[in-house]
N, C-alpha and C positions, 0 to 999 in steps of 0.2 A: 504494500500500500504506500503510495506517495503521500508526502506531507507538505505541500506547498504553503507558503505564507504570501498572500497577495494583498497589497494595500495601495491606496492612492487613486488617481484618476482611472476611469474604466479603460480607456484606450491603453494607458500605460501598463495596467495590470495584464491585459491581454497580450500586449507586445512582449513584455518580459517573459511571460510563461510560454508563449509560442516560440520565441527565440531559444529558450532553454531546452524545450522538447526537441526542437529542430536540430540544434547543435549537439546536444548530448545523446539523443536517441534516434536521430534521423527521421523524426515524425513527419508523415504525410497523411492527407485525408484518405481514408479507405474509399474504394470505388463503390458507388451505389447504383441501383437500377434507374432507368429513365422514369419509371413510375414514382419511385421515391424522390428523385430529383425534382420532378414537377411539383409533387406534394410539398416537399421541403421549401422550394422557392416561394410558393404561394404563402406558406406559413411564415417564412422569413419576412415577407413584405408586411404581414400583419404584425410581426414583432416590432417592426420599425415604429409603429404607432403605439403598440401596447407597452413597450419598454425600450425606448431609444438608447438608454444607457447600456443595456445589454448588447445592442447592436454595435455600439462603440467598442465594447470589449471584444466582440467577434472580429471587428475590423482590425484591431490591434493584433489579435492572435493570428489572423490570416496573413498579415504582413510579416509577422515573426516567422511563419513557416513558408513564406514566399508563395502564397496562393491568394485566391480572391475571397472577399467576404461572402459573395453569392455561393461559391462552392462549399465553404465552411457552413454557412447558414443553412443551406439545403440539407447537408449531412446532419447537423445538430437537430433541426426541427423535424426530421423524419425518424429519429431514433425512438425505439419503443412503441412505434405506432403500428407497424405491419407485423412484427413478431413480438407479441407481449409475453415473453418467456419468464419474466421476473415474477416471483411469488413471495409475498412478505407478510410479516406479523408485527403489529404495533399495538401498544396499549398506553393509556394514561390513567393515573390514579391520584385523586385528591385527598390528602390527609388534612387534619385541622391546621397544621403548621407547614405543610410542604406539598409540592406537586411533583410526582415521580413519573417519568416516561421510560418506556422500553421499546426497543425496535430491533428486529431481525431482518436483514436484507438477504433474500434467497435468490440465487441466480446460478447459471452455469459456472462450474468451477473454473473454466477457462477464462472467465472474466476477472478472476482475482488479480491478474497482472495489470489490469487497467484501473483498479480501484484507487481512490484517493480520499484522504481526509484533509480538508483545507481550512486554514484560517483566512477569512476574507473580510477585508475592512475597506470598502470603497469610500472615497471622500464624500462627506456629507450624508452618509447612509449608516445604518447600524452594522456593527461588526458581528461576525458569527462563526461558529464551527459547523462544518457540514461535510457530509459524505456523498460520494457519487461514483459512478463508473464511467464518467465522461468529464472532460477537462473544463467545459463551460456548461453550467446547468447543474442543479442539485437534486438529490433524492430524499434527503432529510437534513435537519439541522436545528440548532439552538442559537438564538441571537443574544446580544448583550442585555436586552430588556427582559429576558426570561420567557421568550416566546419560542415554542417548539412546533415544528410541522414535519410530518412524514407521510409518504404516500404508499399505497399498494395498488398493483395492477388489478383491473377487472376486465374480463373478456367481453367487451361491449358489442352491441349490435351494429354500431356505426362509427366511422371515423370521418373527419372533415379537416381541411386545411385550417389551422388555427394555432393556438398556443399549447405546447406540450407541457407535461408536468414538470420537467426539468426547469423551465423558465418561470412557471407559476411559483414554485417553491423558492427559487432564487429571488423573485420580486417580493414575495411575502417576507422573507428573512431580512431583506435589506430595507424594507419600508414600514413594517408593521410592528407595533408594540403590544397589541392586544388581540384576543381571539376575534372580537367584533370586527376589527379592521381587516383581519385576514379573510374572514368569511365574506365580507362585502367585496373584497378584491376578487376572490374566486368566483363568486356569483356573477360578477360583471365581466368575466373573462370568456371569450369565445374559445372553448377548450377543443382540442383536436381528438381526444380519445377518452375512454372511460377509466376513472380511477377513484379510489377512496383517499381522502385526506384526513388525517387525525391531527387536530390542532389543540394545543394547550398553552396556557400562560400561567405566570406565577401567582395570579390572584385566585387560582383554583378553577377557572373556567375550562371546560372541555367540550369539544364538538367533533363530530365526524361530518364531513361534506361528501355525500355520494354524488359524484360529478360525471356527466356524460354530455356529448354534443347536443342531445335532445333537451335535457333539463338537469337541474341539480336540486338536491334535497339536503337539509341540515338535520342531523340527529343529535340529541342531547342525552345526558345520563338520566336514568329514571330516579325518582326521589329516594328509592331504597338503596341504590348502589352508587358510590362515588367514583365510577370508572367508566371508560369506554374502550373499545378495542376493535381492530379490523384485521381481516385476512384478505381473501381475494374474491369476495362476493358482495353484491348489494344486499341489504337486509330490510329496506323499506319496501312496502307494497308498490309504491309509485315507481321506484327505480328498478324493481325486478323485471319489468318489461324490457329493460335495456341491457340485460345481463344474459349472455348466451350460455353461461356455465362452461362446462368442459374443463374444469380445474380439479377434478377428483384426483388426478395423477399427483398433484402437489399436496394432497391431504388438507385442502383449505378448510373443509367442514370440521375435520378432526382437530386441526389447530384451533379453530374458532371455539369449539366446545371445550377443549382443554384449557385455553386461556380463561374462558368464562368461569369454569369450575374453580380454577386456582385463584382468580381474583375474588370470587365470592367467598372463598375460605380464608382470605387474608384480611385481618382486622385493621392492620396498618402496614402500608408499603414503605420499604426503604430500598436502597440500592442493591443490597445483598439479595433481598427477596426478589427484586426485579430480575437479577441475574439468574436466580434459580428457575424462574418461570421461562425465561428465554432459552435456557440450557436444557430444559426438559425434552426428552426424546419425542414427545408428542407435539412439541412446538417447533423445535429446531430440526430443520430438514437435513438429511444426509442420504440422498438417493443415489447410490453408487452406480446402478444400472444407467440412470439418466445423466450421470456426472453432474449432479445438481444438488445444491444445498445452501446453507447459510454461509455467506462469505464475509459478513461483518455484523456486529451487534453493538448497540449503544444503549447505555442507561444514563439518566441524568436527573438531578434535583434542580428544578427550575428556579427555586428560591435562592439557592446558594451558588448556582451555576457550576456545581460539581458534575463533571462529565467523565464517564469511563467508557472505553471501547475495547472490544475484542476484534482483532483483525483477521480472524479465521473462525473455524467452527467453535462457538462459544462454550466455555465451561465457567463455573463460578470463580475459578482460580486464574483465568488468563486474560482478564480485563486490565487495562492500564489507564491511569489517570491522564486526562487531557488538560494541559495547562496553558496552551497557547492563547486562549481567550483572556485568561487572567493576565498573562504577560502583556498582551496588547492594551488592555484597559489600564494597567499600571503604567505602561509606557506613555499612554495618551495623557495621563494626569500629571506627569512630571514636566 
């Protein structure tokens, strides 16, 4: 897993990282089909309006690897749309004095070599720690305001040119300090595919946004249970119409039921208990035949900004503290 530290103007962040990958690793943009290129270019044009700062970062990165913003944008905005192979588990739990989140990212083992955990601190935006399997765009993260967001794939019935989850999460982390702000942003986004987003903040608010090109629905915790969780299905009646299913191979229902049972039996959540749940064989995937499973895992206390990450198949003993956000915030105050 790479551990870049990116800060400053968007264009400069992209340029520095692109040049680094080009000079040290010979990075070039993978070839994509004409179908993906057309879809990606249409989506890239939407991104110019949706989040122009991200386009500046793409421009810088493309210049760093000696390519064009259009080629790079088409590649990035078509990722995870035509082959939604990722399968993930996420939960959030509100205690009286803290909010704990846990997240497993399940993907083909071959993707391990592309994973990164980044400290990102754009000028005049919120700093955050986030994980991804692509160099621009995020899969989950926690920002300096104690806001967390993580996604899970859903096998939706439609796709359309629009904004992919990578850039939704990026924009939320860089601009939102509360669940309400994040929800508003997602509901106003022309999304390109179906996903669940679990969002939590340090005030104790938790939501799941079940999101698809056709519509989106917000789920809240019930009054008897201070938690929410997602795997790879929609669970509201309205959104079930836009879910094709076909995720039994990744044990989505079994993971969902196991997380539910374990959260119900947990009177108070802490980081150790979160690790136990994510490491449970019923939750943590290790599908050897499919060469597929959990390739990173994150737990965090949103009130203290304690973050720990396992960069392989998680066990309670192999998480390491993440200190770069503390480093940045201390640096900024000096």
